[in-house]
N, C-alpha and C positions, 0 to 999 in steps of 0.2 A: 541413481540422480534423483528419484521421488524423496527418500530419505534427510537429502540433502536441501530439500527446498520446500516440499509442501509442509510438511512439519514446520519448518520455519517462519514462512509465511502466515500458517494457523497460527502459531501464536502471538505473532507478533500483530496482524490483524486483529483477535483476539483483545489482545493489550490494548490498543486503539480505542476500542470500545467502551472500553470501561475509562477511557481517558473522558471520550465525548460524555458518558454519562456523569461525570463528575463536574466537567464542565456545562453541561446542563441546570445539574442541581446549583451550582455555586451562581450561574444564572438566576437561576428561579429565585433562588435565597436574598439575592441582592436585586432584583424587580427590574433587569434588563432582557432584551430579546437574545436569547444564547445563537442567532441569525448572525448575531455580531462579529463572533468569534472569526465567522468563515472568510472575512475579509481583510484577516490579521497579516500582518508582513513585519521581518525580523530586519529587513530594512528596504528603501521603497524599492531596487533592483531586483527583488526575491520574489521567489510565487508566494502568494495566499495560503493559509492553510488548506480553504476549498480544492485550492491546484495542488496543495502536498498530500490531502488526503486520496485523491483522483489516479496522483501518479503512483502512489504506493499500491493503491489495490489494481490496477492497471498492471503494475511490471510485474505481480502478483500472478494473476490470472493468464498474461501475456507469455510469460516464464512458463509456467506448468502447460499451456496449449502447448507453445512451439517443442519444448522439448517432449510430447507426446504425442504430438503429432495431429494435433485436433483442434479444431475454429475456435479463434479467440471470439468469446463473447462480444459483442459492441452495447454498449450503454449511451446514454442520450447526452450524460452529461451536465443538465440541467438541475442538479439537486440545489436547495437553498436554505435548507433547513439541519438542523444536526441530525434530526428524526431521521432524514430522506440520508444524509449520508451514512445513518446507520446501517439504514436497510438495503444502503451500496455495498459496505463493507460485506453484512453478513451475504447477500446474491454472489460477492464474491468469492465467500469462503464457502459458501456452497459447491460453487461453480469448480473452484480448485478440489474441494475435497472429495468431486465424483469422478475426478479421473481416476481412474486405475491404474493401481503403483506399477503394474506389468507393462505399463503401455509407455512408461518411463525406460525402460530394458532398451540399453543399444544406444541411447542416448548421447552419450558419452562423446561420440566422436560424429553425432549428425550435425550438419552443417545448418546453421543459423544463418540469416540474413536479414538485416535491419534497416530498412530502406531509411534515409536520412533527408531533410526537406531540401537539403542543398551537396551536393557532390556526391560519390559514390557512396553504396551504401556500407554497411561495416559487417565483417564477416568473420563468423565463428565456430570453430569448435563446438557441440552441446556442452564437454566442460569446465572451458573457457569460458563459455555464453555465462553457466553459472553464477561461475566462481569469482570471475572478474568484470563480468558486467551487472547482470542482473541481482544480486545478493547485495554487493554494493549499491545499486542504484536505487534498490527499496527499502535499504536502511536506511538510509541518505534523508530521502522523503519519510519516512517515519520519523527519524531525529528530528526534521525540521518539523514537523507538527506537533511532536512531542514538543518541542521548543518554544514554539507561539503558545501552546496552550500555557505551558509554565509562567511565561513573561506575561501572559494576560493573569496570573493568579490563579488559575488552577490548578486545585493542591494534589498533586502527583508526583512523584520522584522514581528514583533508579529503578526500585521494586515494579511501581508503576511501570517502567518503561519495558523491564525486564520480564513483565505478564505471570509474576510472583507473587504482587502484592495481596 
């Protein structure tokens, strides 16, 4: 369970750091405030880049914590700059990589309960939670962040998304 989660989260969040570095460089070259990226949306009813980054990181740290049976770190959600988002991503990477692989042992069958704002909570077995909820959710929000930066003119491509550029 560890090898099917933490390395994937680590690679993608590290790739995201690279995307934000490229966004910062473009903003500086074109002399605009890099924070302008944070409010970008693909369409009016979608979440902004700032929220996409937060959810991607929160999904990674929440998944690792739930599977390992440790407390999920709480973040303030008050970032207003690319530097602050990079710091948040690094803090998330530090957390998920600090959880011992052994803590994931046996989590395939662990009951994972996710509260919902309205209605009954979602209940999963650990393996189903990882494969059918956490990973797809994580990758969705990473993809949206990538698409928003790409739409905004940041020169990133498939290899940047995959973290092998």
